[in-house]
DRENDO-940490 format. One line per 10 residues: number of its first residue (from 1); their letters; for each residue x negated, y negated, z negated of C-alpha. Coordinates in steps of 0.5 Angstrom, whole numbers, plus 2048, in hexadecimal, padded with zeros to 3 digits. Last residue first. Layout:
REM DRENDO-940490
NUM	a	X:Y:Z ~ ...;
REM end
This chain:
REM DRENDO-940490
422	glkerlvkpt	8AA:94D:93A ~ 8AA:946:93C ~ 8A3:947:93E ~ 8A3:94D:942 ~ 8AA:94B:945 ~ 8A5:945:946 ~ 8A0:949:94B ~ 8A5:94E:94D ~ 8A9:948:951 ~ 8A3:945:953;
412	gdlpverqes	89F:94B:956 ~ 8A2:949:95E ~ 89F:942:95C ~ 898:943:95A ~ 896:941:953 ~ 893:939:952 ~ 893:936:94B ~ 896:931:947 ~ 896:930:941 ~ 89A:929:93D;
402	lemdrviamg	89B:92F:937 ~ 8A2:92E:936 ~ 8A4:92C:93E ~ 89F:934:93F ~ 89E:932:947 ~ 89E:937:94C ~ 89B:935:953 ~ 89C:939:959 ~ 898:93C:95E ~ 899:93F:966;
392	kaleeggiiv	893:93B:968 ~ 897:937:96D ~ 89D:937:967 ~ 899:933:963 ~ 896:92E:967 ~ 89E:92C:969 ~ 8A0:92C:962 ~ 8A2:930:95D ~ 8A3:92F:955 ~ 8A5:934:951;
382	tyragmrdaq	8A8:931:94B ~ 8A8:935:943 ~ 8AB:935:93D ~ 8B1:931:940 ~ 8B5:92D:93A ~ 8BA:92B:940 ~ 8B7:923:93E ~ 8AF:926:93E ~ 8B2:928:946 ~ 8B5:922:947;
372	rlqsklsrgt	8AE:91E:944 ~ 8AA:923:949 ~ 8AE:920:94F ~ 8AD:918:94E ~ 8A5:919:94D ~ 8A6:91D:953 ~ 8A9:918:957 ~ 8B1:919:958 ~ 8B5:91C:95F ~ 8BB:91E:95A;
362	ysgdarlgar	8BB:925:95B ~ 8B7:927:956 ~ 8B7:92F:953 ~ 8BA:934:950 ~ 8B8:93A:94D ~ 8BA:93F:948 ~ 8B6:945:949 ~ 8B9:94C:94B ~ 8B3:94E:950 ~ 8B9:94C:956;
352	rleslvkpla	8B9:945:952 ~ 8B3:944:953 ~ 8B3:946:95A ~ 8B9:942:95C ~ 8B6:93C:959 ~ 8AF:93D:95D ~ 8B4:93E:963 ~ 8B8:937:962 ~ 8B1:932:961 ~ 8AE:934:968;
342	ergpddlyav	8B1:92F:96B ~ 8AE:92A:966 ~ 8A8:92D:964 ~ 8A7:92C:96C ~ 8A9:924:96B ~ 8A5:922:966 ~ 8A3:924:95F ~ 8A9:929:95B ~ 8AC:92B:955 ~ 8AE:932:952;
332	fvevredlep	8B0:932:94C ~ 8B0:938:948 ~ 8B4:93B:942 ~ 8BA:936:942 ~ 8BD:935:93C ~ 8C3:93A:939 ~ 8C1:93B:933 ~ 8C7:93B:92E ~ 8C6:93C:927 ~ 8CC:93F:924;
322	lkgeaemall	8D2:93C:921 ~ 8D2:93E:919 ~ 8D0:938:916 ~ 8D7:93B:910 ~ 8DB:935:913 ~ 8D8:936:91A ~ 8DA:93D:91A ~ 8E1:93B:917 ~ 8E2:936:91E ~ 8E1:93A:922;
312	trevggafgl	8E5:93F:91F ~ 8EA:939:920 ~ 8EA:939:926 ~ 8E9:940:928 ~ 8F1:942:925 ~ 8F2:948:923 ~ 8F7:94E:925 ~ 8F9:953:922 ~ 8FD:959:923 ~ 902:95F:922;
302	aptppgglee	906:965:924 ~ 90B:96A:923 ~ 90F:96D:929 ~ 917:96E:92B ~ 916:96E:934 ~ 915:968:937 ~ 91A:962:939 ~ 917:95D:936 ~ 91A:95D:92F ~ 918:964:92F;
292	vlgdyrgggc	911:962:92F ~ 913:95D:92A ~ 916:961:925 ~ 90F:963:921 ~ 90D:95C:921 ~ 907:95D:91B ~ 903:958:919 ~ 900:952:91C ~ 8FB:94C:91A ~ 8F4:948:91B;
282	ianqaglggh	8F0:942:919 ~ 8F5:940:914 ~ 8F2:939:910 ~ 8F6:934:913 ~ 8F5:931:90C ~ 8EF:930:90B ~ 8EA:934:910 ~ 8E5:936:90C ~ 8E8:93C:908 ~ 8EA:940:90E;
272	vvefvtrtyy	8F0:943:90F ~ 8F2:94A:912 ~ 8FA:94C:912 ~ 8FE:951:911 ~ 904:955:912 ~ 906:95C:911 ~ 90D:95E:911 ~ 911:95B:919 ~ 90E:956:91D ~ 913:954:922;
262	dlgrvlksee	915:94D:920 ~ 90F:948:920 ~ 90C:943:91B ~ 909:948:916 ~ 90D:94B:910 ~ 907:948:90B ~ 90C:947:904 ~ 90A:94D:900 ~ 903:94C:901 ~ 8FE:952:8FE;
252	rypiglsrlg	8F7:950:8FF ~ 8F3:954:901 ~ 8EC:957:901 ~ 8E9:95C:905 ~ 8E5:962:902 ~ 8E7:967:907 ~ 8EA:96C:902 ~ 8ED:965:900 ~ 8F0:964:907 ~ 8F3:96B:907;
242	gkveefherc	8F7:96A:901 ~ 8F9:964:902 ~ 8FD:967:909 ~ 8FF:96D:905 ~ 903:969:900 ~ 905:965:906 ~ 909:96B:90A ~ 90B:96D:902 ~ 90F:967:902 ~ 911:968:909;
232	edclyqsivp	914:96E:908 ~ 917:96C:902 ~ 91B:967:904 ~ 918:960:902 ~ 91C:95B:8FE ~ 919:959:8F9 ~ 912:958:8FE ~ 916:953:902 ~ 915:94D:8FD ~ 91B:949:8FA;
222	aqamirgcge	91B:942:8FB ~ 917:93E:8F7 ~ 911:93C:8FB ~ 916:93B:900 ~ 918:934:8FC ~ 911:932:8FD ~ 910:934:904 ~ 915:92F:906 ~ 912:929:903 ~ 90C:92A:907;
212	vkcdllrlpn	90F:92C:90D ~ 90C:932:910 ~ 911:936:911 ~ 90E:93D:911 ~ 913:93F:90B ~ 91A:93D:90E ~ 917:940:914 ~ 91A:946:910 ~ 921:943:910 ~ 922:946:919;
202	temrrrcdgc	928:942:91B ~ 92D:93F:916 ~ 927:93C:912 ~ 924:93C:917 ~ 927:934:919 ~ 926:932:912 ~ 91F:934:912 ~ 91F:92F:918 ~ 922:92A:916 ~ 91D:929:910;
192	leerharafk	920:92D:908 ~ 922:929:902 ~ 92A:929:904 ~ 92A:930:905 ~ 927:931:8FF ~ 92D:936:8FD ~ 92E:939:904 ~ 926:93B:904 ~ 927:940:8FD ~ 92D:943:900;
182	lleqrysprc	928:944:907 ~ 923:947:904 ~ 927:94C:901 ~ 92B:94E:907 ~ 924:94E:90A ~ 922:953:905 ~ 928:958:906 ~ 927:958:90D ~ 91F:959:90C ~ 920:960:90B;
172	kpcgisnlll	923:963:911 ~ 920:960:917 ~ 918:960:912 ~ 916:95C:90C ~ 911:956:90D ~ 90B:959:90A ~ 905:954:907 ~ 8FE:953:908 ~ 8FA:94D:907 ~ 8F2:950:909;
162	sveslglery	8EC:94A:909 ~ 8E7:947:90B ~ 8E1:944:908 ~ 8DB:948:90B ~ 8DB:947:913 ~ 8D5:94A:916 ~ 8D8:94B:91E ~ 8D7:953:91D ~ 8DB:952:916 ~ 8E0:94E:919;
152	islaldivev	8E1:955:91E ~ 8E2:959:919 ~ 8E8:955:916 ~ 8EC:956:91B ~ 8EA:95E:91C ~ 8EB:95F:916 ~ 8F2:95C:915 ~ 8F3:960:91B ~ 8F1:967:919 ~ 8F4:966:912;
142	dlspegsgia	8FB:965:916 ~ 8F9:96B:91A ~ 8F8:96E:913 ~ 8FF:96C:911 ~ 901:972:917 ~ 907:96E:91C ~ 903:971:922 ~ 905:96F:92A ~ 902:969:92B ~ 8FA:965:929;
132	eagfqhsqry	8FA:95E:92A ~ 8F4:959:929 ~ 8F3:952:929 ~ 8EF:94C:92C ~ 8F2:945:92C ~ 8F0:93F:930 ~ 8F4:938:930 ~ 8F7:934:934 ~ 8FC:930:931 ~ 8F7:92F:92D;
122	rgaqpkeyrf	8F5:932:925 ~ 8EE:931:923 ~ 8F0:92B:91E ~ 8F6:929:921 ~ 8FA:928:927 ~ 902:927:926 ~ 905:92C:929 ~ 906:92F:931 ~ 904:934:931 ~ 900:939:936;
112	ipsiyylktl	8FB:93F:934 ~ 8F4:940:938 ~ 8F2:947:938 ~ 8EE:94D:935 ~ 8F0:954:933 ~ 8F0:95A:930 ~ 8F4:960:932 ~ 8F6:967:92F ~ 8FA:96D:930 ~ 8FC:972:92C;
102	gggkhlghel	900:979:92F ~ 904:97A:934 ~ 903:979:93B ~ 908:976:93D ~ 906:970:939 ~ 902:96E:93F ~ 907:96D:943 ~ 904:966:947 ~ 90A:962:944 ~ 90B:965:93E;
92	yarlvsatge	904:963:93C ~ 903:95D:941 ~ 909:95A:93D ~ 907:95D:936 ~ 901:959:937 ~ 904:953:93A ~ 909:953:934 ~ 903:952:92F ~ 8FF:94D:932 ~ 902:946:930;
82	pklamlrggr	905:940:933 ~ 904:943:93A ~ 906:93D:93F ~ 90E:93E:941 ~ 911:93F:947 ~ 919:93F:948 ~ 91A:942:94F ~ 91D:93D:954 ~ 918:940:95A ~ 914:93B:95A;
72	deftymeksv	913:93B:953 ~ 917:938:94E ~ 912:935:948 ~ 911:937:940 ~ 90C:935:93B ~ 90D:937:935 ~ 90E:933:92F ~ 915:931:92C ~ 919:937:92D ~ 915:93D:92F;
62	idtdegvsra	90F:93C:92B ~ 913:938:925 ~ 917:93E:924 ~ 91E:93F:925 ~ 91D:942:92B ~ 919:948:929 ~ 912:94A:92A ~ 914:950:92E ~ 91A:94F:931 ~ 919:947:932;
52	fleaeeftpt	913:94A:935 ~ 914:94E:93B ~ 919:948:93D ~ 915:945:93E ~ 912:949:944 ~ 90B:949:943 ~ 905:944:945 ~ 8FE:945:944 ~ 8FE:94C:946 ~ 8FA:951:942;
42	rvegygfrsa	8F4:954:940 ~ 8F3:95A:93D ~ 8EC:95D:939 ~ 8EC:963:936 ~ 8EC:964:92F ~ 8E8:96C:92C ~ 8E5:968:925 ~ 8DF:967:928 ~ 8E1:963:92E ~ 8E4:95F:929;
32	vervkgelfq	8DF:95C:927 ~ 8DB:95B:92D ~ 8E0:958:931 ~ 8E1:953:92A ~ 8DA:952:929 ~ 8D9:950:931 ~ 8DF:94B:930 ~ 8DC:948:92A ~ 8D5:948:92E ~ 8D8:945:934;
22	wygvrdplvd	8DC:940:931 ~ 8D6:93D:92E ~ 8D2:93D:934 ~ 8D8:938:937 ~ 8D6:933:932 ~ 8D0:930:934 ~ 8D3:932:93C ~ 8D9:92E:93B ~ 8E0:931:938 ~ 8E5:92B:93B;
12	etgkprrfll	8EA:92A:935 ~ 8F2:92A:936 ~ 8F7:927:932 ~ 8F8:922:936 ~ 8F7:923:93D ~ 8F0:921:93F ~ 8EF:91A:942 ~ 8F0:918:949 ~ 8EE:911:94E ~ 8E9:90E:949;
2	am	8E7:907:948 ~ 8E0:906:94C;
REM end
């Protein structure tokens, strides 16, 4: 029989044999973020498209090529969320979290949507976990946010991670670098791809982020921004590096690292994994001191990061760090006859209320077939009931490993099994 429907290209189904890995990762994110004082926030799957155009940047590939947009029934242009920061800041402003002053620390786990070529660990519907610290420009906060990201990976058992670090300056010092970069790019205009020739006139920093191999070779010779930082940005960057050293966090300065979003200022960073080949970035972030104001709020320094769930799971698999999952049924209930079949739901309910993972047969098979089903499901014990046993208030408990069985009082079966299973 031919399938009528298949999942959309660039998406995946996470089935029960793997969903436990996702739950493990998400649990670690929540546990570590909570230790750092971050509270979880959940934002809508779609927002006004203008939110992302203003924050991410109209000239970025995300907005110009990859964003899923649609017009709703009210004629408003909406977009499926392509990244998490803009939505978090919109919620921060809309709910007045900025009015109390001080620092607001939030984290999220969310799907994101980008119409791009599917690749290892990157889909058209992907998932990210991220954190945002809003309300302080202190370099020590940059250090905390980076430490939070790396702590999550450490708790997941990953050891082949490296931190790449750069400063891309601020509106005060970046224009002079922009001019030098533009001068260099114009001298190599004919060697650059069409996208880069367009970016030259809109946002030259995007030239450093081009993934075309030829453009990468050319831009490797471009001026570096560290030579153009103002005193404040240079001092900020030095304090960030000093803070990382004080925590024993190794890093590598990467002069061409700019990240792919327009809102970044000063500190930018990526976490890469040595076991993923060319597509090795599993996390990225940085400071965005002007974004809250750009979205209609007061001037408010902030920074954050986002890590890819799928990419992180690939890294865990590469290092052999995926947890062992044991979701097997602990107890299977089989019946001998019609009275046993009628009692099945009640017996299962009592076992489940006692905290046991229990399942049973609903297929009308023979006892032999039911025991084979229990074995396939990995059940440690099988409870067998029939009219004769029920009349005596008893049940048969069978040890599936030892192939031994004995009668126990039916109302005492949950307690007996809990003791046996520890």
